[in-house]
N, C-alpha and C positions, 0 to 999 in steps of 0.2 A: 179477257172475254173471247172465244172465237167467235167468227163470223157465222159458222155452222153449228149448228146439233153434233156433239161428235160421240155423244152416249157414255163419257167418259169425263175424269176430269185432270188425267195425267196430262205433267205439262208439256211443252215444247212438241217436239217430234214424236214422242210416246203417246200423246194422244190420239195424234195421227195414222200411226201406225195401228194402233189399235181399231179406231176406225174404220181404216183397209186394210185386214192384213194381206190379202193379196198381192198390193204395191208394194207394202211395208216390207213383205217378205223379201220381195228384188231389193229394195233399198239398202235393207242391212245385210243384205250377202254382199252389195257392193260396197259399202264401208268395211266391212270385214277384210276382203281382200285389198284394198286401197288402205286401210291405216292400220291394220295386222300381219297381211299375208307377208309371204317371204320376200324381203326386201335388202338392200344395203343402206337405206335409210333407217334409222330406229325407228321403234315406233311411235315413240314420245317427239323425234323429230313429225313426221308425218303429223301426228294430230298438232303438233304448234302450229305448221301448216294448213288445216284444216281452222283452228283458232284466228289465225292472222285474217284468212281470207274472209270469216263470219266477222272478225272486227270491224273489218274494213266494207264489208258490208251493212254493217249496224245491225246485224242478227243477235240481239244480246243473247237467247239462248244458246245459239249454237256455237257464241265466242265464249261464255262461261262453261258450257259443258264440254268443249275440246281445249280451253284452257286447263281445264280440271283435269282433265284426261292426260294432257301434255303434261301438264305441273308433277303428277304422279311418276311420270317415266321418266322425266329429263334430269342432269343435275341441276343443283340450283331452285328447281321445284318452282314456285308460282311466279316468287320475283323476275326469275330469269324469261318468264312466258310472258309476266305483264309487259317487262321493259320490250320484249322482243314484238310484241303487238303492238307497243306505240310507239317505239322506236327501233326498229331494226338495224340501224345503221351505225347503232352505237352499242348496242345491246350484246352480253357475252357470250354469244354464238361462234360456232365457227364461219370461215369465209364462205364454205360452200355453202350453207344452208341461208346466208342473207343472201347471197346470190339467186340462190331457190325461190327465196319470200319473195326478192325481184320479179322474177317471174310470175311468182304467184300473182302479186299484184296487177300485173301485168292484162294476165288473161282477168282478172276479174274485172277490170276494165272493160276488155275485149279481146278474145281468142288473137286479133291482130295485131292488137298491139305489142305483144310479144315479139321482139327484133332478133335478128341474126346477132346483134352486140350481145344481146340479155342471155343468149344462151352460150356465145363463146365465153361470156363472162364466168359464166356456172362451170363450164367446160374449164376453164384454167384456175379457178377455184378447186376443182378435183371434182365435180360432180360427174357422172356416167349417165348414157343418154337415156338408160332406162330413168335413171334417176329424176333426169329432166321431164321425158315422158310422164311418170308419177306425178310430179308437181303440177304439171299440166293438167291432169285428169282428175287430181285431188281439190285443186282450183275450181275447175269447172264444175266438178260433184256438188263442192259446196256452195256455188252459185246456184245451183239449183235447190239443193235441200234448205239453204238459207231463205229464197226466196219461196219455197214450200212453208214452213215453219212461218213465214211473217206474212205469207200471202194470204192467207187464214185466222190470222192473229192469234195464234196460240199464245199459252200463258209463259211466261219468263219469270218465275222466282226468284224474289231477291238472296233468297237466304245461300250461302257459300258452302255450306253444309250439306244441302242436298245434293250437289255437283260434288263434293268429295267423295259423298257414300255411293255417286253414283259412278263416279271414278274407279273407286276401287272395285267396283264390280266389273266393270269394262275391263279393266286391266287383268282380274283373274278368269275372266268366262270371254270375253269378246263382245260384239255386238248380236251373236244369234242366239243367244239366250235371256228370257226375260229378265226384270228388274230383282 
């Protein structure tokens, strides 16, 4: 049960966005650009970064949501996403994505935890400066989103079908349209 009365029973961030649409609009515009805008990282890869950071932050709603969004857009689907979020070192993902997840994990700990060696490893694995930049920004933004969702104790349903239905909508329509 949320710590404040939201005036709706939507789960996770959806309830918060409905509660404060003036801030919700900006948050969803940021998600749209970071996760769906033009980029050399696929939408699925960017959603995986979001799910991975959310998993590390123990934000169940965001980890499940973005895990479903990633699974709907990545070869191998849910098993690959689950493996990457629990053990990226052995997951069947590219070396580049693995190096970017290392950077995301460092950002999740602290921005200052990202080292020149992390960046060099990502470059050696084929990451561009824009991909490194966007990984840091996705990780930082999801630390904020995770703390927003969990800081107000929003609901995180258990039913994977709910997240799969939302994934179908996000894949087809993006973050700027209602459910």
